[in-house]
PDB file with one MODEL, atoms N, CA, C and O in Angstrom:
MODEL        1
ATOM      1  N   MET A   1       0.845  -1.191   0.000  1.00  0.00           N
ATOM      2  CA  MET A   1       0.000   0.000   0.000  1.00  0.00           C
ATOM      3  C   MET A   1       0.883   1.245   0.000  1.00  0.00           C
ATOM      4  O   MET A   1       1.907   1.288   0.683  1.00  0.00           O
ATOM      5  N   SER A   2       0.491   2.232  -0.751  1.00  0.00           N
ATOM      6  CA  SER A   2       1.266   3.467  -0.803  1.00  0.00           C
ATOM      7  C   SER A   2       1.003   4.308   0.444  1.00  0.00           C
ATOM      8  O   SER A   2      -0.016   4.153   1.116  1.00  0.00           O
ATOM      9  N   LYS A   3       1.932   5.186   0.730  1.00  0.00           N
ATOM     10  CA  LYS A   3       1.808   6.044   1.902  1.00  0.00           C
ATOM     11  C   LYS A   3       0.953   7.259   1.582  1.00  0.00           C
ATOM     12  O   LYS A   3       0.933   7.735   0.447  1.00  0.00           O
ATOM     13  N   ARG A   4       0.259   7.749   2.574  1.00  0.00           N
ATOM     14  CA  ARG A   4      -0.617   8.910   2.440  1.00  0.00           C
ATOM     15  C   ARG A   4      -0.125  10.036   3.345  1.00  0.00           C
ATOM     16  O   ARG A   4       0.402   9.796   4.431  1.00  0.00           O
ATOM     17  N   LYS A   5      -0.309  11.279   2.871  1.00  0.00           N
ATOM     18  CA  LYS A   5       0.033  12.460   3.658  1.00  0.00           C
ATOM     19  C   LYS A   5      -1.219  13.011   4.314  1.00  0.00           C
ATOM     20  O   LYS A   5      -2.316  12.945   3.759  1.00  0.00           O
ATOM     21  N   TYR A   6      -1.028  13.563   5.520  1.00  0.00           N
ATOM     22  CA  TYR A   6      -2.088  14.215   6.277  1.00  0.00           C
ATOM     23  C   TYR A   6      -1.555  15.553   6.763  1.00  0.00           C
ATOM     24  O   TYR A   6      -0.416  15.640   7.223  1.00  0.00           O
ATOM     25  N   ARG A   7      -2.386  16.614   6.663  1.00  0.00           N
ATOM     26  CA  ARG A   7      -1.953  17.980   6.962  1.00  0.00           C
ATOM     27  C   ARG A   7      -2.687  18.537   8.180  1.00  0.00           C
ATOM     28  O   ARG A   7      -3.900  18.374   8.311  1.00  0.00           O
ATOM     29  N   CYS A   8      -1.940  19.196   9.072  1.00  0.00           N
ATOM     30  CA  CYS A   8      -2.511  19.824  10.262  1.00  0.00           C
ATOM     31  C   CYS A   8      -3.450  20.952   9.837  1.00  0.00           C
ATOM     32  O   CYS A   8      -3.080  21.814   9.039  1.00  0.00           O
ATOM     33  N   LEU A   9      -4.658  20.936  10.373  1.00  0.00           N
ATOM     34  CA  LEU A   9      -5.609  21.990  10.016  1.00  0.00           C
ATOM     35  C   LEU A   9      -5.432  23.263  10.830  1.00  0.00           C
ATOM     36  O   LEU A   9      -6.039  24.287  10.514  1.00  0.00           O
ATOM     37  N   ASN A  10      -4.611  23.213  11.870  1.00  0.00           N
ATOM     38  CA  ASN A  10      -4.373  24.420  12.646  1.00  0.00           C
ATOM     39  C   ASN A  10      -3.301  25.284  11.976  1.00  0.00           C
ATOM     40  O   ASN A  10      -3.558  26.437  11.633  1.00  0.00           O
ATOM     41  N   CYS A  11      -2.109  24.729  11.792  1.00  0.00           N
ATOM     42  CA  CYS A  11      -1.031  25.525  11.192  1.00  0.00           C
ATOM     43  C   CYS A  11      -0.981  25.380   9.666  1.00  0.00           C
ATOM     44  O   CYS A  11      -0.408  26.224   8.976  1.00  0.00           O
ATOM     45  N   ARG A  12      -1.577  24.318   9.154  1.00  0.00           N
ATOM     46  CA  ARG A  12      -1.623  24.014   7.719  1.00  0.00           C
ATOM     47  C   ARG A  12      -0.244  23.835   7.092  1.00  0.00           C
ATOM     48  O   ARG A  12      -0.130  23.751   5.869  1.00  0.00           O
ATOM     49  N   ASP A  13       0.788  23.775   7.902  1.00  0.00           N
ATOM     50  CA  ASP A  13       2.138  23.602   7.389  1.00  0.00           C
ATOM     51  C   ASP A  13       2.649  22.180   7.582  1.00  0.00           C
ATOM     52  O   ASP A  13       3.239  21.600   6.671  1.00  0.00           O
ATOM     53  N   HIS A  14       2.427  21.622   8.758  1.00  0.00           N
ATOM     54  CA  HIS A  14       3.019  20.329   9.083  1.00  0.00           C
ATOM     55  C   HIS A  14       2.225  19.179   8.474  1.00  0.00           C
ATOM     56  O   HIS A  14       0.995  19.152   8.525  1.00  0.00           O
ATOM     57  N   THR A  15       2.952  18.239   7.902  1.00  0.00           N
ATOM     58  CA  THR A  15       2.333  17.030   7.369  1.00  0.00           C
ATOM     59  C   THR A  15       2.986  15.811   8.010  1.00  0.00           C
ATOM     60  O   THR A  15       4.144  15.848   8.425  1.00  0.00           O
ATOM     61  N   VAL A  16       2.213  14.731   8.080  1.00  0.00           N
ATOM     62  CA  VAL A  16       2.729  13.437   8.510  1.00  0.00           C
ATOM     63  C   VAL A  16       2.368  12.435   7.426  1.00  0.00           C
ATOM     64  O   VAL A  16       1.408  12.633   6.682  1.00  0.00           O
ATOM     65  N   THR A  17       3.126  11.377   7.341  1.00  0.00           N
ATOM     66  CA  THR A  17       2.880  10.337   6.361  1.00  0.00           C
ATOM     67  C   THR A  17       2.559   9.049   7.096  1.00  0.00           C
ATOM     68  O   THR A  17       3.228   8.689   8.065  1.00  0.00           O
ATOM     69  N   ARG A  18       1.534   8.363   6.628  1.00  0.00           N
ATOM     70  CA  ARG A  18       1.134   7.093   7.220  1.00  0.00           C
ATOM     71  C   ARG A  18       0.922   6.079   6.107  1.00  0.00           C
ATOM     72  O   ARG A  18       0.686   6.441   4.955  1.00  0.00           O
ATOM     73  N   ALA A  19       1.007   4.812   6.466  1.00  0.00           N
ATOM     74  CA  ALA A  19       0.872   3.730   5.487  1.00  0.00           C
ATOM     75  C   ALA A  19      -0.576   3.300   5.293  1.00  0.00           C
ATOM     76  O   ALA A  19      -0.834   2.277   4.660  1.00  0.00           O
ATOM     77  N   PHE A  20      -1.507   4.052   5.819  1.00  0.00           N
ATOM     78  CA  PHE A  20      -2.922   3.720   5.661  1.00  0.00           C
ATOM     79  C   PHE A  20      -3.672   4.922   5.117  1.00  0.00           C
ATOM     80  O   PHE A  20      -3.182   6.051   5.148  1.00  0.00           O
ATOM     81  N   ASP A  21      -4.862   4.658   4.621  1.00  0.00           N
ATOM     82  CA  ASP A  21      -5.684   5.700   4.004  1.00  0.00           C
ATOM     83  C   ASP A  21      -6.948   5.902   4.825  1.00  0.00           C
ATOM     84  O   ASP A  21      -7.767   4.992   4.953  1.00  0.00           O
ATOM     85  N   THR A  22      -7.099   7.091   5.377  1.00  0.00           N
ATOM     86  CA  THR A  22      -8.281   7.446   6.137  1.00  0.00           C
ATOM     87  C   THR A  22      -8.602   8.917   5.855  1.00  0.00           C
ATOM     88  O   THR A  22      -7.785   9.631   5.273  1.00  0.00           O
ATOM     89  N   ALA A  23      -9.771   9.361   6.261  1.00  0.00           N
ATOM     90  CA  ALA A  23     -10.168  10.743   6.006  1.00  0.00           C
ATOM     91  C   ALA A  23      -9.334  11.736   6.811  1.00  0.00           C
ATOM     92  O   ALA A  23      -8.964  12.798   6.310  1.00  0.00           O
ATOM     93  N   HIS A  24      -9.042  11.382   8.066  1.00  0.00           N
ATOM     94  CA  HIS A  24      -8.270  12.284   8.909  1.00  0.00           C
ATOM     95  C   HIS A  24      -7.694  11.528  10.104  1.00  0.00           C
ATOM     96  O   HIS A  24      -8.089  10.401  10.405  1.00  0.00           O
ATOM     97  N   LEU A  25      -6.763  12.176  10.761  1.00  0.00           N
ATOM     98  CA  LEU A  25      -6.160  11.699  12.005  1.00  0.00           C
ATOM     99  C   LEU A  25      -6.336  12.792  13.042  1.00  0.00           C
ATOM    100  O   LEU A  25      -6.472  13.962  12.681  1.00  0.00           O
ATOM    101  N   SER A  26      -6.337  12.445  14.310  1.00  0.00           N
ATOM    102  CA  SER A  26      -6.307  13.432  15.388  1.00  0.00           C
ATOM    103  C   SER A  26      -5.054  13.183  16.205  1.00  0.00           C
ATOM    104  O   SER A  26      -4.841  12.088  16.726  1.00  0.00           O
ATOM    105  N   MET A  27      -4.231  14.213  16.310  1.00  0.00           N
ATOM    106  CA  MET A  27      -2.966  14.078  17.028  1.00  0.00           C
ATOM    107  C   MET A  27      -2.412  15.457  17.360  1.00  0.00           C
ATOM    108  O   MET A  27      -2.873  16.467  16.827  1.00  0.00           O
ATOM    109  N   THR A  28      -1.426  15.490  18.237  1.00  0.00           N
ATOM    110  CA  THR A  28      -0.763  16.747  18.557  1.00  0.00           C
ATOM    111  C   THR A  28       0.243  17.060  17.460  1.00  0.00           C
ATOM    112  O   THR A  28       1.084  16.234  17.106  1.00  0.00           O
ATOM    113  N   CYS A  29       0.136  18.253  16.941  1.00  0.00           N
ATOM    114  CA  CYS A  29       1.039  18.690  15.873  1.00  0.00           C
ATOM    115  C   CYS A  29       2.379  19.085  16.485  1.00  0.00           C
ATOM    116  O   CYS A  29       2.424  19.942  17.368  1.00  0.00           O
ATOM    117  N   PRO A  30       3.470  18.474  16.029  1.00  0.00           N
ATOM    118  CA  PRO A  30       4.783  18.851  16.558  1.00  0.00           C
ATOM    119  C   PRO A  30       5.226  20.247  16.108  1.00  0.00           C
ATOM    120  O   PRO A  30       6.164  20.807  16.676  1.00  0.00           O
ATOM    121  N   ASN A  31       4.572  20.806  15.111  1.00  0.00           N
ATOM    122  CA  ASN A  31       4.922  22.136  14.613  1.00  0.00           C
ATOM    123  C   ASN A  31       4.262  23.235  15.444  1.00  0.00           C
ATOM    124  O   ASN A  31       4.939  24.159  15.894  1.00  0.00           O
ATOM    125  N   CYS A  32       2.943  23.142  15.652  1.00  0.00           N
ATOM    126  CA  CYS A  32       2.218  24.213  16.351  1.00  0.00           C
ATOM    127  C   CYS A  32       1.807  23.841  17.775  1.00  0.00           C
ATOM    128  O   CYS A  32       1.372  24.706  18.534  1.00  0.00           O
ATOM    129  N   GLY A  33       1.939  22.556  18.150  1.00  0.00           N
ATOM    130  CA  GLY A  33       1.628  22.127  19.505  1.00  0.00           C
ATOM    131  C   GLY A  33       0.160  21.903  19.790  1.00  0.00           C
ATOM    132  O   GLY A  33      -0.200  21.554  20.914  1.00  0.00           O
ATOM    133  N   SER A  34      -0.690  22.092  18.813  1.00  0.00           N
ATOM    134  CA  SER A  34      -2.125  21.941  18.991  1.00  0.00           C
ATOM    135  C   SER A  34      -2.547  20.484  18.780  1.00  0.00           C
ATOM    136  O   SER A  34      -2.056  19.811  17.874  1.00  0.00           O
ATOM    137  N   PHE A  35      -3.475  20.001  19.639  1.00  0.00           N
ATOM    138  CA  PHE A  35      -4.082  18.698  19.373  1.00  0.00           C
ATOM    139  C   PHE A  35      -5.116  18.963  18.306  1.00  0.00           C
ATOM    140  O   PHE A  35      -6.129  19.614  18.561  1.00  0.00           O
ATOM    141  N   GLU A  36      -4.865  18.468  17.125  1.00  0.00           N
ATOM    142  CA  GLU A  36      -5.620  18.915  15.958  1.00  0.00           C
ATOM    143  C   GLU A  36      -5.944  17.764  15.030  1.00  0.00           C
ATOM    144  O   GLU A  36      -5.367  16.680  15.113  1.00  0.00           O
ATOM    145  N   ARG A  37      -6.880  18.035  14.152  1.00  0.00           N
ATOM    146  CA  ARG A  37      -7.208  17.104  13.074  1.00  0.00           C
ATOM    147  C   ARG A  37      -6.200  17.294  11.951  1.00  0.00           C
ATOM    148  O   ARG A  37      -5.925  18.416  11.525  1.00  0.00           O
ATOM    149  N   PHE A  38      -5.659  16.186  11.484  1.00  0.00           N
ATOM    150  CA  PHE A  38      -4.804  16.165  10.304  1.00  0.00           C
ATOM    151  C   PHE A  38      -5.641  15.565   9.193  1.00  0.00           C
ATOM    152  O   PHE A  38      -6.058  14.410   9.278  1.00  0.00           O
ATOM    153  N   VAL A  39      -5.887  16.340   8.155  1.00  0.00           N
ATOM    154  CA  VAL A  39      -6.775  15.908   7.084  1.00  0.00           C
ATOM    155  C   VAL A  39      -5.960  15.271   5.957  1.00  0.00           C
ATOM    156  O   VAL A  39      -4.824  15.661   5.687  1.00  0.00           O
ATOM    157  N   ASN A  40      -6.563  14.298   5.321  1.00  0.00           N
ATOM    158  CA  ASN A  40      -5.972  13.640   4.165  1.00  0.00           C
ATOM    159  C   ASN A  40      -5.545  14.708   3.160  1.00  0.00           C
ATOM    160  O   ASN A  40      -6.322  15.615   2.861  1.00  0.00           O
ATOM    161  N   GLU A  41      -4.340  14.617   2.643  1.00  0.00           N
ATOM    162  CA  GLU A  41      -3.795  15.644   1.748  1.00  0.00           C
ATOM    163  C   GLU A  41      -4.636  15.843   0.488  1.00  0.00           C
ATOM    164  O   GLU A  41      -4.756  16.968   0.004  1.00  0.00           O
ATOM    165  N   ALA A  42      -5.221  14.770  -0.050  1.00  0.00           N
ATOM    166  CA  ALA A  42      -6.074  14.907  -1.238  1.00  0.00           C
ATOM    167  C   ALA A  42      -7.311  15.743  -0.913  1.00  0.00           C
ATOM    168  O   ALA A  42      -7.761  16.533  -1.743  1.00  0.00           O
ATOM    169  N   VAL A  43      -7.857  15.574   0.281  1.00  0.00           N
ATOM    170  CA  VAL A  43      -9.011  16.368   0.719  1.00  0.00           C
ATOM    171  C   VAL A  43      -8.585  17.822   0.904  1.00  0.00           C
ATOM    172  O   VAL A  43      -9.300  18.739   0.499  1.00  0.00           O
ATOM    173  N   PHE A  44      -7.422  18.030   1.515  1.00  0.00           N
ATOM    174  CA  PHE A  44      -6.928  19.392   1.714  1.00  0.00           C
ATOM    175  C   PHE A  44      -6.699  20.098   0.381  1.00  0.00           C
ATOM    176  O   PHE A  44      -7.019  21.280   0.251  1.00  0.00           O
ATOM    177  N   ARG A  45      -6.153  19.400  -0.608  1.00  0.00           N
ATOM    178  CA  ARG A  45      -5.936  20.009  -1.931  1.00  0.00           C
ATOM    179  C   ARG A  45      -7.258  20.412  -2.575  1.00  0.00           C
ATOM    180  O   ARG A  45      -7.352  21.471  -3.195  1.00  0.00           O
ATOM    181  N   GLN A  46      -8.292  19.558  -2.427  1.00  0.00           N
ATOM    182  CA  GLN A  46      -9.606  19.900  -2.982  1.00  0.00           C
ATOM    183  C   GLN A  46     -10.159  21.146  -2.298  1.00  0.00           C
ATOM    184  O   GLN A  46     -10.705  22.032  -2.956  1.00  0.00           O
ATOM    185  N   TYR A  47     -10.018  21.210  -0.981  1.00  0.00           N
ATOM    186  CA  TYR A  47     -10.456  22.378  -0.212  1.00  0.00           C
ATOM    187  C   TYR A  47      -9.726  23.639  -0.704  1.00  0.00           C
ATOM    188  O   TYR A  47     -10.362  24.663  -0.954  1.00  0.00           O
ATOM    189  N   ALA A  48      -8.418  23.569  -0.840  1.00  0.00           N
ATOM    190  CA  ALA A  48      -7.634  24.724  -1.302  1.00  0.00           C
ATOM    191  C   ALA A  48      -8.058  25.150  -2.707  1.00  0.00           C
ATOM    192  O   ALA A  48      -8.152  26.344  -2.994  1.00  0.00           O
ATOM    193  N   ASP A  49      -8.310  24.184  -3.577  1.00  0.00           N
ATOM    194  CA  ASP A  49      -8.772  24.500  -4.936  1.00  0.00           C
ATOM    195  C   ASP A  49     -10.111  25.239  -4.904  1.00  0.00           C
ATOM    196  O   ASP A  49     -10.300  26.221  -5.622  1.00  0.00           O
ATOM    197  N   PHE A  50     -11.037  24.763  -4.071  1.00  0.00           N
ATOM    198  CA  PHE A  50     -12.349  25.409  -3.978  1.00  0.00           C
ATOM    199  C   PHE A  50     -12.260  26.779  -3.314  1.00  0.00           C
ATOM    200  O   PHE A  50     -13.025  27.680  -3.658  1.00  0.00           O
ATOM    201  N   GLU A  51     -11.346  26.948  -2.376  1.00  0.00           N
ATOM    202  CA  GLU A  51     -11.166  28.262  -1.761  1.00  0.00           C
ATOM    203  C   GLU A  51     -10.654  29.255  -2.806  1.00  0.00           C
ATOM    204  O   GLU A  51     -11.069  30.414  -2.823  1.00  0.00           O
ATOM    205  N   ALA A  52      -9.763  28.802  -3.665  1.00  0.00           N
ATOM    206  CA  ALA A  52      -9.191  29.669  -4.705  1.00  0.00           C
ATOM    207  C   ALA A  52     -10.192  29.949  -5.818  1.00  0.00           C
ATOM    208  O   ALA A  52     -10.220  31.045  -6.378  1.00  0.00           O
ATOM    209  N   SER A  53     -11.006  28.961  -6.132  1.00  0.00           N
ATOM    210  CA  SER A  53     -11.977  29.087  -7.214  1.00  0.00           C
ATOM    211  C   SER A  53     -13.242  28.321  -6.829  1.00  0.00           C
ATOM    212  O   SER A  53     -13.399  27.154  -7.187  1.00  0.00           O
ATOM    213  N   PRO A  54     -14.153  28.988  -6.091  1.00  0.00           N
ATOM    214  CA  PRO A  54     -15.353  28.300  -5.598  1.00  0.00           C
ATOM    215  C   PRO A  54     -16.185  27.693  -6.730  1.00  0.00           C
ATOM    216  O   PRO A  54     -16.314  28.288  -7.800  1.00  0.00           O
ATOM    217  N   PRO A  55     -16.742  26.521  -6.490  1.00  0.00           N
ATOM    218  CA  PRO A  55     -17.558  25.870  -7.516  1.00  0.00           C
ATOM    219  C   PRO A  55     -18.849  26.648  -7.763  1.00  0.00           C
ATOM    220  O   PRO A  55     -19.512  27.066  -6.813  1.00  0.00           O
ATOM    221  N   ALA A  56     -19.203  26.841  -9.008  1.00  0.00           N
ATOM    222  CA  ALA A  56     -20.418  27.584  -9.365  1.00  0.00           C
ATOM    223  C   ALA A  56     -21.676  26.831  -8.933  1.00  0.00           C
ATOM    224  O   ALA A  56     -22.712  27.447  -8.686  1.00  0.00           O
ATOM    225  N   GLU A  57     -21.589  25.507  -8.841  1.00  0.00           N
ATOM    226  CA  GLU A  57     -22.757  24.680  -8.516  1.00  0.00           C
ATOM    227  C   GLU A  57     -23.143  24.729  -7.043  1.00  0.00           C
ATOM    228  O   GLU A  57     -24.190  24.203  -6.667  1.00  0.00           O
ATOM    229  N   LEU A  58     -22.321  25.349  -6.203  1.00  0.00           N
ATOM    230  CA  LEU A  58     -22.529  25.315  -4.762  1.00  0.00           C
ATOM    231  C   LEU A  58     -22.233  26.692  -4.179  1.00  0.00           C
ATOM    232  O   LEU A  58     -21.262  27.335  -4.577  1.00  0.00           O
ATOM    233  N   ASP A  59     -23.058  27.151  -3.241  1.00  0.00           N
ATOM    234  CA  ASP A  59     -22.831  28.444  -2.590  1.00  0.00           C
ATOM    235  C   ASP A  59     -21.744  28.276  -1.531  1.00  0.00           C
ATOM    236  O   ASP A  59     -22.012  28.307  -0.330  1.00  0.00           O
ATOM    237  N   TRP A  60     -20.525  28.100  -2.002  1.00  0.00           N
ATOM    238  CA  TRP A  60     -19.374  27.764  -1.165  1.00  0.00           C
ATOM    239  C   TRP A  60     -19.178  28.755  -0.020  1.00  0.00           C
ATOM    240  O   TRP A  60     -18.834  28.349   1.090  1.00  0.00           O
ATOM    241  N   GLY A  61     -19.384  30.015  -0.265  1.00  0.00           N
ATOM    242  CA  GLY A  61     -19.169  31.050   0.740  1.00  0.00           C
ATOM    243  C   GLY A  61     -20.088  30.954   1.944  1.00  0.00           C
ATOM    244  O   GLY A  61     -19.758  31.474   3.010  1.00  0.00           O
ATOM    245  N   ARG A  62     -21.218  30.310   1.801  1.00  0.00           N
ATOM    246  CA  ARG A  62     -22.165  30.168   2.914  1.00  0.00           C
ATOM    247  C   ARG A  62     -21.812  29.020   3.848  1.00  0.00           C
ATOM    248  O   ARG A  62     -22.351  28.927   4.951  1.00  0.00           O
ATOM    249  N   LEU A  63     -20.917  28.152   3.417  1.00  0.00           N
ATOM    250  CA  LEU A  63     -20.531  27.012   4.252  1.00  0.00           C
ATOM    251  C   LEU A  63     -19.472  27.427   5.264  1.00  0.00           C
ATOM    252  O   LEU A  63     -18.607  28.248   4.959  1.00  0.00           O
ATOM    253  N   ASP A  64     -19.538  26.859   6.477  1.00  0.00           N
ATOM    254  CA  ASP A  64     -18.448  27.102   7.415  1.00  0.00           C
ATOM    255  C   ASP A  64     -17.293  26.150   7.088  1.00  0.00           C
ATOM    256  O   ASP A  64     -17.429  25.266   6.242  1.00  0.00           O
ATOM    257  N   ARG A  65     -16.191  26.334   7.746  1.00  0.00           N
ATOM    258  CA  ARG A  65     -14.989  25.561   7.417  1.00  0.00           C
ATOM    259  C   ARG A  65     -15.217  24.053   7.537  1.00  0.00           C
ATOM    260  O   ARG A  65     -14.792  23.292   6.668  1.00  0.00           O
ATOM    261  N   ALA A  66     -15.877  23.623   8.594  1.00  0.00           N
ATOM    262  CA  ALA A  66     -16.121  22.189   8.793  1.00  0.00           C
ATOM    263  C   ALA A  66     -16.988  21.628   7.674  1.00  0.00           C
ATOM    264  O   ALA A  66     -16.727  20.534   7.173  1.00  0.00           O
ATOM    265  N   GLU A  67     -18.011  22.368   7.284  1.00  0.00           N
ATOM    266  CA  GLU A  67     -18.884  21.918   6.189  1.00  0.00           C
ATOM    267  C   GLU A  67     -18.113  21.817   4.880  1.00  0.00           C
ATOM    268  O   GLU A  67     -18.322  20.889   4.098  1.00  0.00           O
ATOM    269  N   LYS A  68     -17.228  22.768   4.647  1.00  0.00           N
ATOM    270  CA  LYS A  68     -16.410  22.736   3.428  1.00  0.00           C
ATOM    271  C   LYS A  68     -15.554  21.477   3.386  1.00  0.00           C
ATOM    272  O   LYS A  68     -15.428  20.841   2.339  1.00  0.00           O
ATOM    273  N   PHE A  69     -14.964  21.117   4.530  1.00  0.00           N
ATOM    274  CA  PHE A  69     -14.143  19.910   4.559  1.00  0.00           C
ATOM    275  C   PHE A  69     -14.978  18.646   4.394  1.00  0.00           C
ATOM    276  O   PHE A  69     -14.505  17.672   3.809  1.00  0.00           O
ATOM    277  N   VAL A  70     -16.202  18.643   4.897  1.00  0.00           N
ATOM    278  CA  VAL A  70     -17.081  17.478   4.692  1.00  0.00           C
ATOM    279  C   VAL A  70     -17.373  17.312   3.202  1.00  0.00           C
ATOM    280  O   VAL A  70     -17.284  16.204   2.672  1.00  0.00           O
ATOM    281  N   VAL A  71     -17.717  18.397   2.531  1.00  0.00           N
ATOM    282  CA  VAL A  71     -17.979  18.336   1.088  1.00  0.00           C
ATOM    283  C   VAL A  71     -16.741  17.806   0.358  1.00  0.00           C
ATOM    284  O   VAL A  71     -16.850  16.899  -0.468  1.00  0.00           O
ATOM    285  N   CYS A  72     -15.586  18.358   0.655  1.00  0.00           N
ATOM    286  CA  CYS A  72     -14.353  17.939  -0.023  1.00  0.00           C
ATOM    287  C   CYS A  72     -14.027  16.484   0.263  1.00  0.00           C
ATOM    288  O   CYS A  72     -13.623  15.746  -0.635  1.00  0.00           O
ATOM    289  N   GLU A  73     -14.199  16.071   1.507  1.00  0.00           N
ATOM    290  CA  GLU A  73     -13.927  14.680   1.873  1.00  0.00           C
ATOM    291  C   GLU A  73     -14.827  13.733   1.094  1.00  0.00           C
ATOM    292  O   GLU A  73     -14.370  12.699   0.607  1.00  0.00           O
ATOM    293  N   ARG A  74     -16.086  14.077   0.976  1.00  0.00           N
ATOM    294  CA  ARG A  74     -17.019  13.206   0.254  1.00  0.00           C
ATOM    295  C   ARG A  74     -16.763  13.203  -1.250  1.00  0.00           C
ATOM    296  O   ARG A  74     -16.955  12.186  -1.915  1.00  0.00           O
ATOM    297  N   LEU A  75     -16.332  14.334  -1.778  1.00  0.00           N
ATOM    298  CA  LEU A  75     -16.006  14.382  -3.213  1.00  0.00           C
ATOM    299  C   LEU A  75     -14.766  13.547  -3.531  1.00  0.00           C
ATOM    300  O   LEU A  75     -14.726  12.832  -4.532  1.00  0.00           O
ATOM    301  N   VAL A  76     -13.771  13.646  -2.677  1.00  0.00           N
ATOM    302  CA  VAL A  76     -12.495  12.973  -2.933  1.00  0.00           C
ATOM    303  C   VAL A  76     -12.547  11.487  -2.583  1.00  0.00           C
ATOM    304  O   VAL A  76     -11.938  10.669  -3.272  1.00  0.00           O
ATOM    305  N   ARG A  77     -13.261  11.138  -1.532  1.00  0.00           N
ATOM    306  CA  ARG A  77     -13.178   9.785  -1.002  1.00  0.00           C
ATOM    307  C   ARG A  77     -14.418   8.932  -1.259  1.00  0.00           C
ATOM    308  O   ARG A  77     -14.541   7.847  -0.691  1.00  0.00           O
ATOM    309  N   SER A  78     -15.328   9.394  -2.093  1.00  0.00           N
ATOM    310  CA  SER A  78     -16.515   8.607  -2.425  1.00  0.00           C
ATOM    311  C   SER A  78     -16.886   8.868  -3.887  1.00  0.00           C
ATOM    312  O   SER A  78     -16.123   9.476  -4.637  1.00  0.00           O
ATOM    313  N   THR A  79     -18.041   8.408  -4.264  1.00  0.00           N
ATOM    314  CA  THR A  79     -18.502   8.618  -5.640  1.00  0.00           C
ATOM    315  C   THR A  79     -19.422   9.833  -5.764  1.00  0.00           C
ATOM    316  O   THR A  79     -20.048  10.030  -6.805  1.00  0.00           O
ATOM    317  N   ARG A  80     -19.506  10.631  -4.733  1.00  0.00           N
ATOM    318  CA  ARG A  80     -20.375  11.809  -4.781  1.00  0.00           C
ATOM    319  C   ARG A  80     -19.815  12.868  -5.724  1.00  0.00           C
ATOM    320  O   ARG A  80     -18.613  12.940  -5.977  1.00  0.00           O
ATOM    321  N   THR A  81     -20.743  13.691  -6.236  1.00  0.00           N
ATOM    322  CA  THR A  81     -20.382  14.822  -7.092  1.00  0.00           C
ATOM    323  C   THR A  81     -20.970  16.086  -6.476  1.00  0.00           C
ATOM    324  O   THR A  81     -21.718  16.006  -5.503  1.00  0.00           O
ATOM    325  N   LEU A  82     -20.644  17.241  -7.026  1.00  0.00           N
ATOM    326  CA  LEU A  82     -21.209  18.493  -6.511  1.00  0.00           C
ATOM    327  C   LEU A  82     -22.731  18.499  -6.593  1.00  0.00           C
ATOM    328  O   LEU A  82     -23.385  19.163  -5.788  1.00  0.00           O
ATOM    329  N   ASP A  83     -23.301  17.778  -7.542  1.00  0.00           N
ATOM    330  CA  ASP A  83     -24.762  17.707  -7.675  1.00  0.00           C
ATOM    331  C   ASP A  83     -25.435  17.059  -6.456  1.00  0.00           C
ATOM    332  O   ASP A  83     -26.639  17.217  -6.254  1.00  0.00           O
ATOM    333  N   ASP A  84     -24.661  16.335  -5.651  1.00  0.00           N
ATOM    334  CA  ASP A  84     -25.202  15.671  -4.468  1.00  0.00           C
ATOM    335  C   ASP A  84     -25.329  16.594  -3.264  1.00  0.00           C
ATOM    336  O   ASP A  84     -25.861  16.183  -2.233  1.00  0.00           O
ATOM    337  N   PHE A  85     -24.856  17.827  -3.370  1.00  0.00           N
ATOM    338  CA  PHE A  85     -24.858  18.760  -2.246  1.00  0.00           C
ATOM    339  C   PHE A  85     -25.742  19.967  -2.521  1.00  0.00           C
ATOM    340  O   PHE A  85     -25.801  20.464  -3.646  1.00  0.00           O
ATOM    341  N   THR A  86     -26.425  20.428  -1.490  1.00  0.00           N
ATOM    342  CA  THR A  86     -27.187  21.671  -1.561  1.00  0.00           C
ATOM    343  C   THR A  86     -26.878  22.476  -0.303  1.00  0.00           C
ATOM    344  O   THR A  86     -26.557  21.912   0.743  1.00  0.00           O
ATOM    345  N   VAL A  87     -26.978  23.783  -0.414  1.00  0.00           N
ATOM    346  CA  VAL A  87     -26.777  24.664   0.726  1.00  0.00           C
ATOM    347  C   VAL A  87     -28.140  25.197   1.111  1.00  0.00           C
ATOM    348  O   VAL A  87     -28.825  25.826   0.304  1.00  0.00           O
ATOM    349  N   GLY A  88     -28.534  24.938   2.362  1.00  0.00           N
ATOM    350  CA  GLY A  88     -29.842  25.368   2.841  1.00  0.00           C
ATOM    351  C   GLY A  88     -29.900  26.857   3.095  1.00  0.00           C
ATOM    352  O   GLY A  88     -28.880  27.546   3.112  1.00  0.00           O
ATOM    353  N   THR A  89     -31.118  27.337   3.291  1.00  0.00           N
ATOM    354  CA  THR A  89     -31.307  28.761   3.552  1.00  0.00           C
ATOM    355  C   THR A  89     -31.281  29.071   5.009  1.00  0.00           C
ATOM    356  O   THR A  89     -31.426  30.230   5.396  1.00  0.00           O
TER     357      THR A  89
ENDMDL
END
């Protein structure tokens, strides 16, 4: 199995590599000292892409950070598409 990278969501700088594939890890970041969620790097890249260029199909700006990561996680790690998500009023 190939190794996967996970990125600290607090400092967004530190990454760790693990031999397993999961959506996220929770651990203390040796860079910032925070007990934080480390998100799968593929999910983080999708999040960064959407932050830079929000998808027209979704009111990205209305989502909070946690909701944005849920959308990205489901897009990257499942068969869901943007059509599967709606933003409520």
